[in-house]
C-alpha positions, 0 to 999 in steps of 0.5 A, a space after each residue: 653070471 652075478 645078479 647085477 649082470 643079469 640087470 645089464 642084459 635085461 636092460 638091453 633086451 628092454 631097448 633092443 626088442 621094441 626098436 626091432 619090433 617097431 622096425 620089422 612091423 613098419 617094414 611088414 605093414 609097408 610090404 603088405 599095403 604098399 601105399 601109392 597115394 595119401 589114403 595108401 600112407 593113411 592105411 600104412 600107418 594104421 596097419 603099422 600101428 595096429 601090428 606094432 602094438 601087438 608086437 609090443 605086447 608079445 615083445 613085453 611078454 618076452 622080457 617079462 619071461 626073461 626077467 622072470 628067469 633071471 630071478 
């Protein structure tokens, strides 16, 4: 695989991983909080933000690891 092909693969990971992490953590937070009222929805948004932040850090580490292996 040429070096330009590696950049395209990395670009796809940089698009897919953040989307997947936010959708996955939103689903996880929804099932954990199960909001039924306004305050439940506020708790869901807070939990989603915390879970999403942690997942974004892990996803960034994965992308950085993949990028370092492609050099």
